[in-house]
C-alpha positions as CSV (number, residue, x, y, z in Angstrom):
1,M,79.6,-62.2,-191.9
2,Y,82.8,-62.7,-194.2
3,G,83.7,-66.2,-195.6
4,F,82.1,-68.7,-197.6
5,H,79.3,-71.3,-197.6
6,E,78.2,-74.1,-199.6
7,I,75.5,-73.6,-202.5
8,I,73.3,-76.7,-203.4
9,H,73.1,-76.9,-207.4
10,T,72.1,-79.8,-209.6
11,A,74.9,-81.6,-211.3
12,D,77.5,-78.9,-209.6
13,I,78.7,-77.6,-206.3
14,G,79.0,-74.2,-205.6
15,L,79.9,-71.3,-203.0
16,E,78.6,-67.8,-202.2
17,I,81.6,-65.9,-200.8
18,T,81.5,-62.4,-199.2
19,A,84.6,-60.5,-198.1
20,D,85.8,-57.1,-197.1
21,T,88.5,-56.9,-199.9
22,I,89.0,-58.2,-203.2
23,E,92.1,-60.3,-201.9
24,N,89.9,-61.7,-199.1
25,L,87.4,-62.8,-201.6
26,F,90.3,-64.9,-203.5
27,I,91.4,-66.0,-200.0
28,F,88.0,-67.2,-199.1
29,A,87.4,-68.8,-202.3
30,L,90.5,-70.8,-202.2
31,N,89.5,-72.0,-198.7
32,G,86.0,-72.8,-199.8
33,Y,87.4,-75.0,-202.8
34,Y,89.4,-77.0,-200.5
35,K,86.5,-77.5,-198.1
36,L,84.5,-78.8,-201.1
37,A,87.3,-80.9,-202.7
38,L,89.3,-82.3,-199.3
39,S,88.4,-84.7,-197.1
40,D,88.4,-83.5,-193.3
41,N,91.5,-85.4,-192.6
42,Y,93.8,-84.7,-195.2
43,S,97.2,-84.8,-194.9
44,F,100.5,-83.3,-196.7
45,C,104.5,-83.2,-196.8
46,A,106.7,-80.6,-198.0
47,G,106.6,-79.2,-201.4
48,D,107.8,-76.2,-203.3
49,D,107.7,-72.5,-203.7
50,F,104.6,-71.3,-205.6
51,V,104.3,-67.9,-207.6
52,Y,101.5,-67.4,-210.2
53,S,100.5,-64.4,-211.9
54,A,98.1,-63.5,-214.5
55,E,96.3,-60.6,-216.4
56,E,92.8,-60.7,-217.2
57,S,90.1,-58.4,-218.6
58,D,87.9,-58.3,-215.0
59,Y,87.9,-59.6,-211.6
60,E,85.6,-62.6,-212.4
61,N,88.0,-64.0,-215.1
62,M,90.9,-63.6,-212.7
63,L,89.0,-65.6,-210.0
64,I,88.0,-68.3,-212.5
65,T,91.8,-68.6,-213.8
66,F,93.4,-68.5,-210.3
67,L,90.8,-71.4,-208.9
68,S,91.7,-73.1,-212.3
69,E,95.3,-73.1,-211.4
70,V,94.4,-74.5,-208.0
71,N,92.2,-77.1,-209.4
72,Y,94.8,-78.1,-212.0
73,L,97.4,-78.4,-209.0
74,L,95.1,-80.7,-206.8
75,M,93.4,-82.9,-209.5
76,V,96.4,-83.6,-211.5
77,K,99.5,-82.9,-209.2
78,S,97.7,-83.9,-206.2
79,Q,99.0,-80.5,-204.4
80,I,97.4,-78.0,-202.4
81,V,99.0,-74.3,-201.9
82,K,99.5,-73.9,-198.2
83,P,100.0,-71.6,-196.9
84,L,98.8,-68.5,-199.1
85,K,101.6,-66.1,-198.3
86,F,100.9,-63.1,-200.4
87,I,98.0,-61.9,-202.9
88,K,98.3,-58.7,-204.8
89,I,95.3,-57.8,-207.2
90,G,95.1,-54.5,-209.0
91,K,94.3,-52.6,-212.4
92,K,96.9,-51.6,-214.8
93,N,96.3,-50.1,-218.2
94,K,92.8,-51.2,-218.5
95,K,93.8,-54.7,-217.1
96,Y,93.4,-56.4,-214.2
97,F,96.5,-58.4,-212.7
98,Y,97.2,-60.7,-209.6
99,E,100.3,-62.0,-208.2
100,V,100.0,-64.9,-205.8
101,K,102.8,-66.4,-203.4
102,G,102.7,-69.3,-201.4
103,E,103.9,-73.0,-200.9
104,T,102.8,-76.0,-202.6
105,K,102.2,-79.4,-200.3
106,N,102.0,-82.7,-201.5
107,L,99.1,-85.0,-200.2
108,N,100.2,-88.0,-198.5
109,N,97.4,-90.2,-199.9
110,P,95.2,-88.4,-202.8
111,A,93.1,-91.2,-203.1
112,K,91.7,-90.8,-199.4
113,D,92.6,-87.1,-199.3
114,I,90.5,-86.2,-202.4
115,E,86.9,-86.2,-201.4
116,T,85.2,-84.6,-204.2
117,E,86.7,-84.9,-207.9
118,I,86.3,-81.3,-209.2
119,K,86.3,-81.3,-212.9
120,A,86.5,-77.5,-214.0
121,V,85.5,-74.1,-212.4
122,T,82.7,-73.1,-214.3
123,Y,81.4,-69.3,-215.5
124,H,77.8,-69.9,-214.4
125,Q,76.3,-67.0,-212.4
126,I,80.0,-65.3,-212.0
127,K,79.9,-61.9,-211.0
128,I,81.8,-60.1,-208.5
129,I,79.8,-57.0,-207.0
130,E,81.1,-54.6,-204.7
131,E,78.8,-52.6,-202.7
132,S,79.6,-50.6,-199.7
133,G,82.8,-52.0,-199.6
134,I,81.8,-55.4,-199.4
135,F,82.7,-57.8,-202.2
136,S,80.4,-60.9,-203.2
137,T,80.0,-63.6,-205.7
138,K,79.1,-67.0,-206.4
139,V,81.4,-69.7,-207.9
140,F,80.1,-73.1,-209.2
141,F,82.2,-76.3,-210.2
142,D,81.4,-79.1,-212.5
143,I,81.7,-82.4,-210.5
């Protein structure tokens, strides 16, 4: 089954994620992050277009960079990326790259909408594995 589920870990919270493509792994990671950080009844209003791209040495660093940007938007600017309209991931000249497009939405009441303050995305146990066309990883967040 593809998706994510929460991992219990001392002083941190985490996700175990599986997907049929690397792009879906990033999408499930985003959805799992929001499930951990936001209350079930969060609300939002209009925002702006969101475009973000980066180059990294591997998929693991890309995922950490992506989730760190998402964490910054939520914890500092009280914004979520919703909907995520496009994600492109690839490899060019020995570098991995990605481009993400979507919309940011402003939370209506950040004090109530943010349930868990996530301080950082960690590198603890980060390893993306592809086996028989299935991508999987664990991601931990410092709380």
